[in-house]
N, C-alpha and C positions, 0 to 999 in steps of 0.2 A: 282516822284522822291521817296518819300517816299515807294511807292509801289514796284520799282526796288531796294529799300535796303532789305524791306522784302523777296523778292522772293530770293536774293542775300544769305541773313542770312537763312533762309529755306532751300536754296541748300545746304550750308556750313554744316546746322545740319544733315541733310539726308545722306552727305557724309560723316560726322564724324560717326555718328550711323552707317555706313555700314563699315568704316573703322575699327571701336571697334569691329563689329560684327566679320569681317574677323579675327581681331588679336586674340578674345577670342577664337573664334571657329579654329584658329591655336594653340592657347595654350590646349583647349581639346584634340585636335588631338595628340598634342606632348604629354599631360599625359598619352592617351591610348597607344600610342606607346610605351613610357618609361615604362609603367608598363607591357605592354606585351612581351618588349624586356626582361625586369627583370625576368619574368616567365619563358621565353625560358631559359635565364642563369641558372635558377636553376634545371630545366628539362634537359639541358645540364650536367649539374653537376651529376646528377640521372645517366643519360646514360652512362657517362663515367666511374663512379664507378660500374655500370652493366657490363659492357665491359670489363673492368679489372680482375673484379670477375671471369667471365665467361672464361676469357682467361688464367688467370694466378692462380686462386686459387689452391691448392695443390690437392684437388680432384673435378670431374665433379658434378657439382649440376644441377637437371634439372631447367629448365626456370621456371616451374609454382611454384616451391618451393621459387626460389628466389623473384618471384612477389608476392605471399603470404606471404613471409617475409616482404617484402618492404612495404605492405598494412598494416600489423600488426604493423609495426614500425612506422608508420604514426598517425594512430588511438590511438597508446598510449600516441601521445602527449595531446590528448582530455581526455573529461572527462570520469569516468570508466565505463560509461553504453554504450559509444560508440565502436562498436567491428566488427570485422569481420569474417563471420561464412562461412568456407568451406561449399561446398556441404552435405557433411554426417550431420553436427553440423546442417546445416538450415534446414536440413530434420527432425531432432529429435525436433528441436524450434517448427515447425508446429505442430507436434503431442503432445508437450506437452501442447500446448494452447488447444487442443482438452481436454486434463485431464487424458491423459496416458502415461507413458515414463518408462524406465528402468534406475533405478539409486538409491539413497539415501533418496532423498525427501528432498532437502536443496537450499535454495536460498541463492546466494552469490553476492558479489560484490568486488570491492577493496578499501582498504583506506590505506594511506600511503605506497603503494605498495605492501600490505599485503592481501591475500584474506580472507575475513570478511563475518561471516555469518550476512544475513538479518533476516532470520527466519528458522527454522525447519518447515516442512509441517505437520499437524496433521496425526497420525495413519501412519506413515513411520518409516523406519530404523533410521534415525538422530533424529525424536521425541522421538523413546522409548529409545534411548541410552542416553538421556538428553542433546542433544545439545541446545546452547541458541543462540538467538539474540546478537550479538558482540562478539560472540567466533573468536577469531583468529586462521586461520589454517595454521598452519607453515609448515605441512610437509604433502604430501597425500603419503602413503607408505614410499618409499625412497626418493622423490623427494621434494625438499623444493620449496615453492612455492612464495619467494620472488621475486618481478618482474614478475612474471608469469600472463600471461593474461586469462582474466575469461573463454574465449573458450577454453582455452587448460587445465585450471583447471578442468572445467565440465567434459572434456572427460576423465581425467584421473580418475574422480570420478565415472562417470558412467562403466557400463561394463556388462558381463554376470550376467543374474539371479543365484543366489545363490554362487556366487564369495566373496570374503571378501577385503575388503580395509581397512586400517588404517590411521587414520587422529588424527595427532600431534595437539593439540588443546592449546592455552596459554588464559585465561579468567581472568578478573578483579576478585581478590580473590584468584586466584592458585598462591603458593608459585614458582611452576615451571610447564612448560608444561605436558599436560596430553593423554594420547593415549586413542582413542574409535576404538573399532575394530568394524566395520559394515558388515552387510549382503545386499549385493544388491539386490534388488527386483522389478519387475515391480510396478512401481507406480500407483494406480487409484486413482486419486484425486477426491472426491464426494466434489463439491465446495459449497454445501449449505446443512446444518443439522439444523432439527428443532424439537421444543417440546414445552410441556406447563410446566412451572416450577411447579408455584400452580395456582389454578383455576383463570383462567382470566389474566393470566400473562404469555405471551409466551416469547422464547427463540430462537432466531436465529443466527446461526454462519455461517459466510460465510469465508471458508479457502482459495479461491484466486477468481480473476476474471476471468473466462472461458467463452467460445463461449455461453454457455446457462445458466450463473449463474441468470440474472434477471428472466427468464422464471422459472429456478427451484425456486427461491425466491417466485415467485408471488404464486406458486402452494404451497408453504410452508405456507405461511401466510394464503391461505385459509383454509387449514388444522387445523391450531390453531385457526381459526376463529370456525370451525365448530365443533373443539373438546370443545369448552367454550361457544355453543350457540351462536354465531356470536356476543358475548359480551366481547371484548378485552378491558382489563383495562389498560393494560400496555406492551410494548415489550422491549427487551434488544437483541440489535443488536453486537453481538461480532465480532468486527473485529480485535483482538489481534493475532499477530504472521500471518498475512495475506500480502503477498508479495507485491500484487497489481495484474497487468495484463491488461485486456484490457481497454481501455478508455473507448469505447462505452458502456461497459456493467456498468462500474461507474456510467455512465451519466443515464442508464436507471434504475439501483437501485436507484439512489438518487432519479429520477423521480416517484419512485413508492410511495415515503413518501411527496413528494413536489407537490402542486398543480398548482405553480407559480414561477416567479422569475428565478434569475440566480443559476446555477448551478456551472459552472468552465468555466473560458475563458482560452486560450492560446495566447501566444505571441512569435514569431518567426521572422527570417529574412525574408522568403518567405511570401508572400501573401497567399498563401494555408496553414500556418502554424498558421494562425492568426483565432481565431475561439470562437464562443460564443455557450453555450448547455445551454438552459433553460429548466423548468418544462412545463409540460402541466396538464389539470386538467382531464381529461381522464385517467382511471384507478388507480385515487390515494386511497392510504389508508384512512381508517378514521383517525382522528385525535387524537388518543390516546398518550399517555405520551408515550415518549422513552427514552432509555438511550443506548449510544455507547460505548462499550468498546474499548479502544486501548492500546496499549503498544510500546516499542521500535522496535517491530518487524511488526508494522503495517506501511507499504509502500505503496508510489504511488497512485494506482488506491484507495485504503483503504482509505489515505487519503485525496482524492478527496470526498469520500463518507461523511467521517466524519467532515471535513472543511465545505460542504454544507449543512449539519444538521445542525453545529452548528451557522454558520453565518445566514442561515435562522431562526434562533429559532426554529429549529421542533425537536431537540433533546438535552439533556443534555449529554455531552462527561466526561467519567470517565475512570480514569486509570492513566499512565503514558505517557510521551510525546513520539510522533510517531518518526518513524525514520528519515523522513527529506528528501525524495525524490520528487523532486518538477519541473520533467522535463519530458518530452514526446519524447518517441523514434518512429521513423519511420522505418520499416522494408523494404528494398528496395530491390528485387529480382534482382540478377545480370546474366549474359548472360550464364555462367558456370555453372548453378543452385547454385549458391552460393549465399549468402544474406549480405545485411549490415544492420546492427542495428544503425542507425545514430539518435543522439540527435537533435531535430529540433524546440523544443520550450520549453519553460518555462510555467508551469501551474499555476492559482491564484485564491482563491477562491473567492467565492460573494464579500466579501467586500474588496478585492484587495491584500490580502495578500501572499506571496511568501512563500511556504513551504520549499523553497528548503536547505537544512543544518539546517533548524529550526525546521521543523514539526510540526503538531497539538499539542497546547498546550491543555491538559483537562480543561473542566471547575472545576472539584473536582479531585484532585490528589488524589489517591489513591495506593500505592505501594502493590505489593504482599507480603502475610503474610503468613506463614506455621503455624498453630494453630490446636488445637484440642478441641472439646467441651467436657467441664467437666460439670459433674452432679452438681446442687447446693447442697452443703454440707444441711444434716438434721437441720432446724431450727424448733426453739418450735414455733408454731403459737397459735393465740387465741385459736382455738377450742382444742389445746392439755392440757391448763390449766383445772385445777379441777374447778367444779363446774360453768363453763362456761354457759353463756344462751344461747340459738338458735335466730339466726337470726329470721326476721319475714319471714313467707311461708316456712321456713324451717321444715324438719321432728322432731317431738318432741321426738325420739326414742334416747336417750340420748346415747353419744358412736358411733352413726351410722351415723355422717353427713356425707352427699354424696359429693363427689369430683366434683366440677364444670366439665362439658363437653363442649368441643369444638366442633362446627357444623362439622359436614361429611365433607370430602374433596373428591373431586374426584382425584385431583392431588397432588402429594407430592413431595418436593426436593427428588432427587436422592443422594444418599450417596455421590459419588462424588463429588456434587455440594457442598455439603455441608463443603467441604475444600477448596473452591473456595470463597477468601475471597474478591475480587474484584467484581465477581457476586453477592454474598449475598449481598454487599454493593448497588450493582444496583438495587437488587430487594427490599431492604429495601426502598429506594429510591421512586421508584414505589407506593408500598405499601403506604407509607408516603402521596403521594400526594392523593391516592384515598381516605385515610382515612380524610384528609384535607378537601375535595370536600365535605364531609359528615355534615362538623360540619355546625351549624346553624351559620349564620351570626351574629356579635356581634350588638346589640342595638346600634341606633345611638345616638350621644352625645347630651346632653340637651344644 
């Protein structure tokens, strides 16, 4: 009897589970159908408007122009780094990542619907006329830029070599907008520049992250080591006004200075956008002290490198807070040779910090300062006093005290470097660390 009851109970339970499953499945199917129906209704609204425009607009408009405009409008509702690139602009973008293009040499984004400078690229027309990160471009020639998308703004700023363009710019500290007249030229960006500042102390500037940046940096570091007899006491890695570039190059540059550990990881909706990048022992530079220079023009890939070296304790970051672009864009080629630049993920530093709209905060904040070196006023010293006696080991000939001489140097700071306050602070920090290493250990406390 009890067995029969158990069988009946089990049968009822299985029936209940099956019925519940059918009900839940029905709910899932209904939800899917409802979502699909809503999507079709929205698309129907779009096709209705498209049909009305094509039939009734005062002038006939090419279908492709309408579709491109619709795509631009859709993407304008997303973040400022997502954009549609018509075939001509997409082709220029591919050329740009190789390090050569025609234009002004300026990286821009949109902030509050205004075209805003991320950074001027070094040794370009924009850099030479004095444009700065954060400048708001209100007008390009006679075209106002408010609500202008980036792709169209870039198209307006590019043109034939030798032609001029006038940018009307507002900057913090300006009482009213100012005009900058720039002459377009072919921009050839050398992404890595390197030299020895003083004996044993190297300097590398990375202007942006292109296809060969990591490879060129590796060669430059070898050159610095060779110049200094393979003894590098410290290195300044300058990422100021670096607008970013290719993610894989930022990872490879970081890997040159890290032997292990996480460099950066990304998170997005799709499985393919969730990635982790780690350092490898092979090819790692010696563990000499490093200072990384950043400022408000350091963005994206530059922030990945600075964040990785900072979080892993490999370098001291000095300067001012960086731009704060913590998103990853994927370039998707489309059927008519146009392209889609789509934000697909956020990236995070090894300690899990999102840089988006926050930036990298330097370990040592140093604002840029304009200054000039002053000669020390003439002070009386002991040797100038009458009847002073000579120090031990000094020549006895009175009035002919020899000036102390510094040991000869192979390398000395260039004149331009002497006016770069942030660079001088970075170099002083490295020299201070070198001196501290030479100090004898303190005696143990009794």
